[in-house]
C-alpha positions in Angstrom: 0.0 0.0 0.0 2.8 2.4 0.8 4.5 1.7 -2.5 1.3 2.7 -4.3 1.1 5.9 -2.2 4.8 6.7 -2.9 4.2 6.2 -6.6 1.2 8.5 -6.5 3.2 11.1 -4.7 6.0 10.9 -7.3 3.4 11.3 -10.1 1.9 14.4 -8.4 5.3 15.9 -7.9 6.2 15.3 -11.6 2.9 16.8 -12.6 3.5 19.9 -10.5 7.0 20.3 -12.0 5.5 20.0 -15.5 3.0 22.6 -14.7 5.7 25.0 -13.5 7.8 24.4 -16.6 4.8 24.9 -18.8 4.1 28.3 -17.1 7.8 29.4 -17.7 7.6 28.3 -21.3 4.3 30.2 -21.8 6.0 33.3 -20.4 8.9 32.9 -22.8 6.6 32.4 -25.8 4.7 35.5 -24.9 7.9 37.5 -24.7 9.1 36.2 -28.0 5.7 36.9 -29.7 5.8 40.5 -28.2 9.3 41.0 -29.5 8.3 39.8 -33.0 5.4 42.3 -33.0 7.8 45.0 -31.8 5.9 45.5 -28.6 8.3 46.6 -25.8 8.3 44.3 -22.7 8.0 45.5 -19.1 11.4 46.8 -18.0 12.7 47.4 -21.5 13.6 50.9 -22.6 12.6 52.7 -25.8 15.5 55.1 -25.4 18.8 54.1 -27.1 21.5 53.3 -24.6 24.7 55.4 -24.4 26.7 52.4 -25.7 24.5 52.2 -28.8 25.0 55.9 -29.5 28.7 55.4 -29.1 28.7 52.5 -31.6 26.6 54.5 -34.1 29.0 57.5 -33.7 32.0 55.4 -34.2 30.6 53.8 -37.4 29.7 57.2 -38.8 33.1 58.6 -37.9 34.8 55.7 -39.6 32.6 56.2 -42.7 32.9 60.0 -42.9 36.3 60.4 -41.6 35.3 63.0 -38.9 33.6 62.9 -35.6 29.8 63.3 -35.9 27.5 65.2 -33.6 24.5 62.9 -33.0 21.4 65.0 -32.3 18.7 62.5 -32.6 18.3 58.7 -33.1 15.0 57.1 -34.0 14.7 53.3 -33.8 12.8 52.1 -36.8 11.8 48.6 -38.0 11.1 48.1 -41.6 10.4 44.9 -43.5 11.7 46.5 -46.7 15.3 46.2 -45.4 15.0 42.5 -44.9 13.2 42.1 -48.2 16.0 44.0 -50.0 18.6 41.9 -48.3 16.9 38.6 -49.3 16.5 39.9 -52.9 20.2 40.7 -53.1 21.2 37.3 -51.8 18.8 35.5 -54.2 20.1 37.6 -57.1 23.7 36.8 -56.3 22.9 33.1 -56.9 21.5 33.8 -60.4 24.7 35.4 -61.8 25.6 34.0 -65.2 28.6 31.7 -65.3 31.2 32.4 -68.0 32.7 29.4 -69.8 36.2 29.9 -71.2 
């Protein structure tokens, strides 16, 4: 009888662990879906960090050859950039081959 009770207790503990894990996974899926939609999560910031501004400034300085003065940065998300990148990659595979 005690073996049966022990087995039932093990099953209940395993079920409780699965429920907790399912709850954590549900939270992660919700966070990923929100990120895919571009919805900011609690605790995230819409303001660009100082590190990001320094990296942008360094990239512009390397490109222009002089130190830029960054006055404003807007974070944008555009599917056209991704589409253009995919089109470029797909077009590179269709280059004609020259036979000598």
